C-alpha positions as CSV (number, residue, x, y, z in Angstrom):
1,M,3.5,1.7,15.7
2,E,7.2,2.1,15.5
3,T,7.0,0.4,12.0
4,A,5.0,3.0,10.7
5,I,6.6,5.9,12.3
6,P,9.9,5.0,13.7
7,A,11.9,6.7,16.0
8,T,14.9,7.2,13.8
9,S,12.8,8.5,11.0
10,I,11.9,11.5,13.8
11,K,15.2,12.2,14.8
12,Q,16.2,12.4,11.1
13,A,13.8,14.8,10.2
14,I,14.4,17.0,13.6
15,A,17.9,16.5,12.7
16,K,17.4,18.0,8.9
17,I,15.5,20.8,9.9
18,K,17.8,21.3,12.5
19,V,15.4,22.0,15.8
20,E,16.6,24.3,18.5
21,E,15.9,22.6,22.1
22,E,16.4,24.5,25.5
23,R,19.2,22.8,27.9
24,H,17.2,20.1,30.4
25,C,14.0,20.7,28.6
26,S,10.9,18.5,30.0
27,L,9.6,18.2,26.0
28,P,12.4,17.5,23.8
29,A,11.4,17.9,20.0
30,Q,11.3,13.7,19.8
31,L,8.4,13.7,22.3
32,V,6.8,17.1,21.0
33,V,6.6,15.1,17.6
34,C,4.8,12.0,19.0
35,L,2.1,14.8,21.0
36,V,1.5,16.7,18.0
37,I,0.3,13.2,16.1
38,A,-1.2,11.5,19.3
39,M,-3.6,14.6,19.2
40,S,-5.4,13.0,16.7
41,L,-5.4,9.8,18.9
42,W,-7.4,11.3,21.5
43,S,-8.7,14.3,19.9
44,R,-11.4,14.6,22.6
45,D,-8.9,15.7,25.4
46,S,-6.9,18.5,26.6
47,M,-3.3,18.8,25.6
48,R,-2.6,18.0,28.9
49,D,-4.8,14.8,28.5
50,V,-3.2,13.8,25.8
51,L,0.6,13.9,27.1
52,K,-0.4,11.8,29.7
53,N,-2.2,9.2,27.5
54,L,1.1,9.2,25.2
55,I,3.5,8.8,28.4
56,D,1.2,6.7,30.6
57,G,3.5,3.6,30.2
58,L,6.8,5.2,30.4
59,S,6.0,7.1,32.8
60,E,5.5,3.9,35.5
61,A,9.2,2.9,33.9
62,W,10.6,6.3,35.0
63,V,9.7,5.8,38.2
64,K,10.7,2.3,38.3
65,V,14.2,3.3,37.8
66,G,14.1,6.4,40.9
67,K,13.3,9.2,38.0
68,Y,11.2,12.3,38.6
69,W,9.6,13.5,35.5
70,R,7.7,17.3,36.6
71,F,4.8,17.0,34.0
72,P,4.8,20.2,32.2
73,C,1.9,23.0,32.6
74,K,-0.1,23.9,29.9
75,S,1.6,27.1,28.5
76,A,5.2,24.7,28.5
77,I,3.4,22.4,26.1
78,T,2.4,25.3,24.0
79,Q,5.9,27.3,23.8
80,A,7.4,23.3,22.8
81,R,5.0,23.3,20.0
82,Q,6.4,26.9,19.0
83,R,10.0,25.8,19.4
84,L,9.3,22.7,16.7
85,G,7.5,24.4,14.0
86,A,5.8,22.8,11.5
87,E,8.4,22.2,9.0
88,V,9.6,18.8,11.1
89,M,6.1,17.2,11.3
90,R,5.8,18.1,7.1
91,Q,9.4,17.0,6.6
92,L,8.6,13.7,8.8
93,F,4.9,13.1,6.7
94,H,6.7,13.4,3.1
95,Q,9.8,11.1,4.4
96,L,7.2,8.6,5.5
97,V,4.3,8.2,3.3
98,R,4.1,5.8,0.0
99,P,1.4,3.7,-1.7
100,M,2.2,-0.1,0.0
101,A,-0.5,-1.7,-2.0
102,H,1.3,-5.1,-3.5
103,S,0.0,-7.3,-6.3
104,E,-1.8,-9.5,-3.6
105,T,-3.7,-6.7,-2.4
106,I,-7.4,-7.4,-2.6
107,G,-9.2,-4.4,-4.3
108,A,-6.0,-2.1,-5.1
109,F,-5.5,-2.8,-9.0
110,L,-7.4,-3.0,-11.7
111,N,-5.1,-5.3,-14.7
112,G,-2.2,-4.0,-13.3
113,L,-2.9,-0.1,-12.9
114,R,-2.4,0.8,-9.0
115,I,-6.1,2.8,-8.3
116,V,-5.3,6.5,-6.8
117,V,-8.0,9.0,-5.9
118,I,-7.3,13.0,-5.7
119,D,-10.0,15.0,-3.9
120,G,-10.2,17.8,-1.5
121,T,-12.3,19.0,1.6
122,R,-12.0,21.8,4.2
123,L,-11.3,21.6,7.9
124,D,-12.9,24.4,10.2
125,I,-9.9,25.8,12.6
126,P,-10.4,28.3,15.7
127,D,-11.6,31.9,15.0
128,S,-8.5,33.5,15.8
129,D,-7.6,37.4,13.9
130,E,-4.5,35.0,12.7
131,N,-5.8,32.2,11.3
132,A,-8.3,34.4,9.6
133,R,-5.9,36.5,7.9
134,V,-3.7,33.6,6.8
135,F,-6.2,30.9,5.6
136,G,-9.5,33.1,5.4
137,R,-12.8,32.5,5.4
138,P,-15.7,31.0,3.1
139,G,-18.2,33.6,1.8
140,S,-21.4,34.3,3.2
141,R,-23.8,36.8,3.0
142,P,-23.8,40.5,3.2
143,G,-23.5,42.0,6.9
144,T,-22.7,38.3,8.0
145,R,-19.4,36.2,8.2
146,S,-19.2,32.4,8.2
147,A,-18.4,31.2,12.4
148,F,-15.0,29.8,11.4
149,P,-11.5,30.6,9.6
150,K,-11.3,27.1,7.0
151,V,-7.8,25.6,5.8
152,R,-8.3,23.7,2.7
153,L,-6.4,20.2,2.2
154,V,-5.8,18.3,-1.0
155,I,-5.3,14.4,-0.5
156,L,-3.5,11.7,-2.8
157,V,-5.0,8.4,-1.8
158,E,-4.5,4.9,-2.6
159,A,-8.0,3.7,-3.2
160,G,-7.4,-0.1,-1.9
161,T,-5.9,0.7,1.7
162,H,-6.8,4.4,2.3
163,L,-3.4,5.4,2.6
164,I,-2.7,9.1,1.8
165,F,0.5,9.1,0.3
166,D,0.9,12.9,-0.6
167,A,-1.0,16.0,0.7
168,L,-1.2,19.8,0.3
169,M,-2.7,22.4,2.6
170,C,-3.5,25.9,1.6
171,P,-6.3,29.4,2.2
172,Y,-9.8,28.8,1.7
173,R,-9.3,31.3,-1.4
174,I,-7.3,28.8,-3.5
175,G,-9.2,26.3,-5.7
176,E,-8.7,22.6,-5.2
177,R,-7.9,22.4,-9.1
178,V,-5.1,24.6,-8.2
179,R,-3.6,22.4,-5.9
180,A,-4.7,19.2,-7.4
181,L,-2.4,19.9,-10.6
182,K,0.9,20.1,-8.4
183,L,-0.1,16.7,-6.4
184,L,0.5,15.3,-9.6
185,R,4.4,15.4,-8.7
186,S,3.5,12.4,-6.6
187,V,1.4,10.1,-9.1
188,T,3.9,7.4,-11.3
189,S,3.8,5.4,-14.2
190,G,1.5,1.7,-13.3
191,M,-1.5,4.0,-11.8
192,L,-4.6,4.6,-12.6
193,L,-5.3,8.0,-11.5
194,M,-9.2,8.7,-10.5
195,W,-10.4,12.1,-9.6
196,D,-14.8,13.6,-9.6
197,R,-16.0,16.5,-11.7
198,G,-15.4,19.1,-9.4
199,L,-11.5,18.3,-10.4
200,H,-11.9,17.7,-14.5
201,S,-10.3,20.9,-16.7
202,Y,-8.1,20.7,-19.6
203,A,-4.9,21.6,-17.3
204,M,-5.5,18.2,-15.7
205,V,-5.9,16.1,-18.6
206,Q,-3.0,18.0,-20.5
207,A,-0.9,17.8,-17.3
208,T,-1.9,13.7,-16.2
209,V,-1.1,12.9,-20.6
210,G,2.0,14.9,-20.6
211,K,3.3,12.9,-17.9
212,G,2.5,9.6,-19.4
213,Y,-0.1,8.8,-16.6
214,D,-3.6,7.1,-17.3
215,Y,-6.7,8.6,-15.5
216,L,-10.4,8.2,-15.3
217,G,-12.5,11.4,-14.5
218,R,-16.2,12.3,-14.2
219,I,-17.1,15.4,-16.4
220,P,-19.4,18.2,-15.5
221,T,-23.0,18.4,-16.9
222,N,-22.0,21.7,-18.8
223,V,-18.8,20.4,-20.7
224,K,-20.0,18.9,-24.2
225,F,-17.6,16.0,-26.1
226,L,-18.5,15.2,-30.0
227,N,-18.6,11.8,-30.5
228,E,-15.9,11.3,-33.0
229,K,-15.5,7.3,-33.4
230,P,-18.2,4.9,-31.7
231,L,-16.5,1.9,-30.1
232,D,-17.9,-1.4,-29.8
233,D,-18.1,-1.3,-26.4
234,S,-20.3,1.8,-26.6
235,S,-18.2,4.2,-25.8
236,Y,-16.4,6.7,-28.2
237,L,-13.6,9.0,-29.0
238,S,-13.4,12.6,-28.7
239,L,-11.2,15.1,-28.5
240,I,-10.9,17.8,-25.4
241,Y,-9.3,21.7,-25.5
242,P,-9.4,24.1,-23.4
243,S,-11.6,26.3,-24.8
244,G,-14.2,26.9,-27.7
245,K,-12.5,29.7,-28.7
246,F,-9.3,27.6,-29.0
247,R,-11.7,25.3,-30.9
248,K,-11.9,27.5,-33.7
249,K,-8.3,29.1,-33.4
250,G,-7.2,25.4,-34.4
251,F,-5.6,24.9,-31.1
252,E,-4.3,20.9,-30.8
253,P,-6.7,19.0,-28.7
254,I,-5.9,15.7,-26.5
255,L,-7.6,12.4,-27.7
256,V,-9.9,10.8,-25.0
257,R,-12.3,8.5,-24.6
258,V,-15.8,9.0,-23.3
259,I,-17.9,6.1,-21.5
260,E,-21.8,7.5,-20.7
261,Y,-24.0,5.4,-18.2
262,T,-27.1,5.7,-16.1
263,I,-27.3,4.3,-12.4
264,E,-30.8,4.0,-11.1
265,N,-32.3,5.1,-7.5
266,P,-33.0,1.7,-6.0
267,E,-35.8,4.1,-3.7
268,Q,-37.1,5.9,-6.8
269,P,-36.9,3.9,-10.2
270,E,-37.9,6.4,-12.3
271,E,-35.1,8.7,-11.4
272,Q,-31.9,8.1,-12.9
273,I,-28.5,9.7,-12.7
274,R,-26.1,10.1,-16.0
275,Y,-22.6,9.9,-15.3
276,R,-20.0,11.0,-18.3
277,L,-16.0,9.5,-17.8
278,I,-13.1,10.4,-19.9
279,T,-10.0,8.3,-19.4
280,S,-6.7,7.5,-21.4
281,L,-7.4,3.8,-21.3
282,L,-8.1,3.3,-24.9
283,D,-7.8,-0.3,-25.3
284,I,-12.1,-1.4,-24.9
285,E,-10.1,-5.4,-25.0
286,K,-8.5,-4.6,-21.8
287,F,-10.8,-1.9,-20.4
288,P,-14.4,-2.5,-21.3
289,A,-16.5,0.5,-20.6
290,Q,-18.4,-1.3,-18.2
291,L,-15.5,-2.7,-15.9
292,L,-14.3,1.4,-15.8
293,A,-17.7,2.4,-15.1
294,C,-17.9,0.1,-12.4
295,E,-14.3,0.4,-10.8
296,Y,-14.9,4.3,-11.1
297,H,-17.0,3.7,-8.3
298,Q,-13.7,3.2,-5.7
299,R,-13.3,7.0,-6.6
300,W,-15.7,6.7,-3.3
301,E,-13.3,5.5,-1.3
302,V,-11.0,8.9,-1.0
303,E,-15.1,10.2,0.6
304,N,-14.1,7.4,3.1
305,T,-10.7,8.3,4.1
306,I,-12.0,11.9,4.6
307,D,-14.8,10.5,6.8
308,E,-11.9,8.8,8.9
309,L,-10.4,11.9,9.0
310,K,-12.7,14.6,10.3
311,V,-14.8,12.4,11.9
312,H,-13.3,9.3,13.5
313,L,-9.9,10.9,14.1
314,L,-11.2,14.5,14.9
315,G,-14.8,14.1,16.1
316,R,-14.7,17.5,17.8
317,K,-17.1,20.6,16.8
318,T,-13.6,22.7,15.3
319,P,-12.0,19.7,14.5
320,I,-8.4,21.9,14.9
321,R,-7.6,23.2,17.6
322,S,-4.5,25.5,17.4
323,Q,-5.1,29.2,17.9
324,K,-1.5,30.5,15.3
325,P,-1.2,29.4,11.5
326,R,2.1,27.8,11.7
327,E,0.8,25.5,14.6
328,V,-2.5,24.4,12.7
329,V,-0.2,23.5,9.9
330,Q,1.6,21.5,12.5
331,E,-1.5,20.1,13.9
332,V,-2.9,19.2,10.3
333,Y,0.3,17.4,9.5
334,G,-0.1,15.6,12.9
335,L,-3.2,14.2,11.6
336,L,-2.3,13.1,8.7
337,L,0.7,11.1,10.1
338,G,-1.9,9.9,13.2
339,H,-4.1,8.3,10.0
340,W,-0.8,7.1,8.7
341,A,0.0,5.2,11.6
342,V,-3.4,3.7,11.7
343,R,-3.9,2.7,8.3
344,S,-0.8,1.2,8.1
345,L,-1.2,-0.9,11.0
346,I,-4.7,-2.1,9.2
347,F,-2.1,-2.9,6.4
348,Q,-0.2,-5.1,7.9
349,A,-3.1,-7.1,10.1
350,A,-4.9,-7.5,6.7
351,T,-1.7,-8.9,4.8
352,S,-0.9,-11.2,7.8
353,A,-4.7,-12.3,7.5
354,R,-5.0,-12.3,3.7
355,V,-8.0,-10.0,3.7
356,A,-8.7,-7.0,2.0
357,P,-7.7,-3.8,3.8
358,L,-11.2,-2.1,3.8
359,R,-12.3,-5.2,5.5
360,L,-10.9,-4.0,8.7
361,S,-12.4,-1.8,11.0
362,F,-10.7,1.9,11.1
363,T,-12.4,2.5,14.7
364,G,-12.0,-0.7,16.0
365,T,-8.2,-0.3,15.4
366,L,-8.0,2.9,17.0
367,R,-9.3,1.7,20.0
368,V,-6.9,-1.0,19.9
369,I,-4.3,1.7,19.6
370,R,-5.5,3.8,22.4
371,R,-5.3,0.7,24.9
372,A,-2.1,-0.8,23.3
373,V,-0.1,2.1,23.5
374,P,0.9,2.8,27.2
375,K,0.9,-1.6,27.5
376,F,4.1,-1.4,25.0
377,Q,5.7,1.5,27.1
378,R,6.4,-0.6,29.8
379,L,10.2,-0.5,29.2
380,N,13.4,-1.1,30.5
381,S,15.4,2.1,32.1
382,H,17.6,2.4,29.2
383,D,15.1,2.4,26.8
384,L,13.1,5.4,26.9
385,P,13.4,6.9,23.4
386,L,11.5,10.6,24.5
387,F,12.9,11.2,27.9
388,S,16.2,12.4,28.3
389,I,18.0,10.6,31.8
390,G,21.3,12.9,32.0
C-alpha cells in the first residue's frame, strides 16, 4: 500500500494545497486523507469503524509508548473532512496514477500498442438538497422524480491491468461524450484508444487523429459509411464527416477503416449481433480485420473495472455517503485512489509471479489488504506516520 500511495506523496499534496490544520488536532490532514481512501476499503462500515480499522495496529503501538489518543466523535470526523476539502484528494490522484504495464505484461499490448479504454458510469449520491442542486437527477415521468441525485464519472483505463489512470466527474446533465474528449489529455502516442458506440462522434475521431493517436471504436447502427475502397481482409476505407450537411458543402473528411462482422449467440444460433468498428490502423498486414475484431472485446475490461468500483469496493445501496457536494468529490477521489491501491498491489504480485494481472482476484486481494493493514502498522514508537506525538 505504501508503494501505491506513499506517505511522502500525501504530504506533498497537502503542502501544495496548503491545508490549514488546527493546533494539536487529533485528526491531522495526513490521517484524514488515509481515512477517505479507507472508506472504499471498508465501505459497509460506519465512519468511526473505518477509522478504527485504519488505525488498529497504530493504536496498539501508541499504547506501548504510554500515550493515549482520544478517539474522535462523528462530528469531529466530519469537520476534519471539511477542513481537508476535495482538492488534496484530486491533487494526490493526478500525482500518482499512471499506466504501469510493460512489454512483458500479458494481454496489455497489441503489436506494441498499449490498449486503453474510455467509458463512463453514474454513481448514486445521498438525497440532499445541495447534492441535487449541484449534480442533478435523471429525468423521470411527470409528477415523479428519481430516488437519488447522480454524479457522472468518466474514466480512462489500462485494459491489461484495470488501472484507472485518469478520471473526470461532473453533474449528471453533462454527457459522457463531452467529458471523454477532455480525457484525451492523458492518451499518448503508442496507445490504442478504444471506445464503445455511445462515445462515437466526429469530434472524438477528429480530436484523436489531431493528436496523432490510434483508435478503435464501435459505430452506432444509425451511422452509415460508404465503401470507398475495399481491402483484402474484407474491411474497407471510408470517410467520416461531421454531418450530412457538411458532406454536401465539401467539408474536409477524415479517412477511416471500417470493419464489419457478426457474433452468434451460442444459446440462440439464429440470433446474430452485428458489429461495426472504425479505426485509424490502416496497415492490414500488421493489423488484419480479424485481429482487431477479436481485440476490440478487450473494451469490456472497462466494464469489469467499473464493477470493481461500484460492487466490490462500494457494495452499498447508496454508493457515496457524503451529504455535501465538496465531500462527494472528495469521496469519489478516495474511491479512485482505493481502487488504484488494490490494483497496484495486484500488478506487483502478478509481475513477480509472471502471470497476467487479470488472473488475480480483485476481491481476494481486497480481503488480504483488510487483514494485513493492522498487522503492518505494529511499528516502533518513533515511526507512527499518522499521528503527532508532541
